[in-house]
C-alpha positions, 0 to 999 in steps of 0.5 A, a space after each residue: 915359670 917366671 913369676 913376672 911372666 905369670 903376672 903378664 899372662 894374667 893381666 893380658 887375660 884380664 883385658 878380655 874380661 874387662 872388655 866383656 864387662 864393658 859390654 854388659 855393664 849398665 853404662 858403657 864406653 861409646 863406639 867412638 871411644 872404642 874406635 880411638 882405642 882400636 886406632 891406638 892399639 893398631 899403631 902400638 902393635 905395628 911399632 912392636 912388630 916391625 921394630 922389635 919382633 921381626 928383627 928378633 924373630 929373624 935373629 933367633 930363628 935364623 934363615 927360616 925366621 922370615 918364612 915363619 913370620 909369613 906363616 904366622 900371618 897367613 895362619 891367622 888370616 886363614 882361620 879368621 876367614 874360615 871361623 869368623 869372616 864377618 867379625 870386626 872389633 866393635 859392638 855387634 848390633 844385629 838381631 837374634 835372627 841374624 846372629 845365630 848359634 853358628 855365628 857365636 860358635 865361629 866367633 869364639 873359635 876365631 877370637 879364641 885363636 887370636 887370644 891364644 896367639 896373644 899368649 904365645 906372643 907374650 910368652 915366646 917374646 919373654 923367653 927370648 928377652 924379658 924386656 921384649 916380653 914386657 913390650 909385647 905385653 904392653 902392645 897386646 893389652 891395647 887390643 884385649 879390651 876391644 877383643 873382649 868387647 867384641 865377643 861379648 857383644 856378639 853373644 848379646 846380639 844373639 840374644 844370650 844372657 849377660 852371664 853367657 856374654 861374660 862366659 865368652 869373654 872368660 873363655 878368651 881370657 883362658 885361651 890367652 893364658 893357655 898360650 902363655 903356659 904352652 909356650 913357656 915350656 917349649 924351650 928350644 922351640 921358643 924362637 920359632 914360636 916367636 916368629 909365628 906369633 910375630 906374624 899373628 901380631 902383625 896381622 892383628 895390627 896391620 890388618 884387623 885393627 888398622 882396617 877398623 881405624 880406617 873406617 872413621 873419617 877425619 884426622 883423629 884416628 890417624 893421629 891416634 895411630 901415630 900416638 900408639 906408635 909413639 907409646 911403643 917408643 915410650 914403653 921401650 925407653 921405660 923398659 931400658 931405663 929400669 935396666 931390662 935388656 931388650 
């Protein structure tokens, strides 16, 4: 397994932990700041999914590439509505009588699947092309903080301790790295894993994060989406500048 891929996987997993720390720390970032980060991540994920991942998936997975992208999108849609239908990428403020143990369990399953597919996306893209793996990692990192923030806040809203909230964020980190480890050993199946993960990335960017970005009124969130898309092109240029083929 490539050392760089291990580092990318660990860094992505660390994003979930940092998100959990934000919730449990005495001083936290505000909801508006988190909303801007979500909008930034939405634009970046859309850029990498539409411009790099979908063409790569179709090229390497052949005629089934587009079908697998759709399958990946529907897969995340199905599990999110079954296991975490009311979650959003922000802080949960309901009381313990509303957010019960059942909700925390389904939240862990739903967001755990998200996190696992993040790892799959990074690893399968890296196997296809190291440069593509770096691009996917950079895009996914922008929504790891909100992901860890969300699960930790759900746990706190259910009345759990800081330790349990951080443990939940840690489980998402483990799921992310497991996705990296699992996909790195599939060999010839990597192109098909990339296509499925592409659908997952597209769902998170275009459906989950964009829906959150659209909640805020005014022009600032749309501008952040545009900046997020622009950041993708900046990272792409930097990857090519250092000589990594994409």
